FIFIMAR-673032 format. One line per 4 residues: for each residue x, y, z of C-alpha. Coordinates in Angstrom, 2 decimals, always signed. Layout:
BEGIN
X/Y/Z; ... $
***
This chain:
BEGIN
-13.68/-7.39/+30.53; -14.82/-11.14/+29.53; -10.32/-11.98/+29.03; -9.81/-10.81/+32.67 $
-12.42/-10.49/+34.64; -15.56/-12.28/+33.43; -13.94/-15.15/+32.19; -11.88/-16.34/+34.96 $
-15.43/-16.04/+37.35; -16.74/-18.73/+35.19; -13.64/-21.13/+34.93; -13.19/-20.42/+31.00 $
-9.49/-20.55/+30.83; -6.69/-17.86/+31.15; -7.05/-14.75/+29.06; -5.99/-14.63/+25.65 $
-3.58/-11.94/+25.27; -4.31/-11.66/+21.36; -8.01/-10.90/+22.22; -7.14/-8.72/+25.54 $
-5.45/-5.91/+22.97; -8.24/-6.60/+20.81; -10.85/-5.58/+23.55; -8.25/-2.38/+24.38 $
-8.03/-1.29/+21.26; -11.72/-1.16/+21.24; -12.00/+0.06/+25.03; -9.66/+3.19/+23.42 $
-11.67/+4.13/+20.09; -15.49/+3.91/+21.78; -13.65/+5.48/+25.13; -12.56/+8.78/+23.03 $
-15.87/+8.72/+20.72; -18.01/+9.19/+24.42; -14.87/+11.52/+25.63; -15.17/+13.96/+22.41 $
-19.29/+13.01/+22.67; -19.41/+14.42/+26.67; -17.41/+17.65/+25.83; -19.31/+20.43/+27.77 $
-21.82/+17.94/+28.87; -22.39/+16.42/+32.40; -25.00/+14.18/+30.57; -25.40/+11.70/+27.78 $
-28.66/+12.45/+26.25; -30.12/+16.70/+26.30; -27.95/+17.15/+29.19; -30.13/+15.43/+32.17 $
-29.26/+12.23/+33.24; -31.47/+9.13/+31.93; -31.30/+5.71/+31.92; -28.56/+6.15/+29.25 $
-25.89/+6.89/+31.91; -26.55/+4.01/+33.90; -26.67/+1.68/+31.32; -23.19/+3.23/+29.82 $
-21.81/+3.87/+33.32; -22.87/+0.11/+33.92; -19.14/-1.61/+33.74; -17.08/+1.18/+34.61 $
-17.09/-0.52/+38.32; -14.68/-3.42/+37.23; -12.57/-0.74/+35.16; -9.53/-0.97/+37.08 $
-10.00/-4.43/+38.25; -10.58/-5.56/+33.98; -7.56/-2.97/+33.94; -9.51/-1.23/+30.95 $
-7.47/+1.41/+29.22; -9.50/+4.90/+30.17; -6.84/+7.47/+31.03; -6.67/+10.23/+28.94 $
-9.95/+10.75/+28.46; -11.07/+13.78/+30.73; -14.77/+14.01/+30.01; -15.35/+10.44/+30.37 $
-13.76/+10.55/+34.02; -15.43/+13.96/+34.59; -18.82/+11.86/+33.70; -18.12/+9.20/+35.77 $
-17.38/+10.61/+38.57; -20.52/+12.36/+38.76; -22.30/+9.20/+38.09; -20.11/+7.28/+40.69 $
-20.73/+10.73/+43.53; -24.80/+9.37/+43.43; -26.12/+7.94/+46.42; -28.06/+5.59/+44.69 $
-25.25/+4.19/+42.40; -23.23/+3.74/+45.82; -25.80/+2.44/+47.60; -26.59/-0.08/+45.11 $
-23.03/-1.23/+43.95; -21.95/-3.97/+45.23; -18.91/-4.72/+47.38; -15.85/-4.93/+44.32 $
-12.36/-5.64/+44.36; -11.14/-2.28/+43.03 $
***
């Protein structure tokens, strides 16, 4: 996210390919953990919608722009689609280039 989106927004230079690779590896590792944790569950904590879901979902609207490697994580995809379908979530998202 930093290398591909935020860095450019602040004029902090071009993306560093090595840092991009590190970031992709980190996303894949953490997405796998989250994907496994969501197996058979709708939400992160006690299978109930909580602030944890919103905190973890916060960067997802920029996932496509940042080219985050999230394919292959069906539970994670399903979980975020549930969050993204919530009217308060949709209503409060800024107009982002998706």
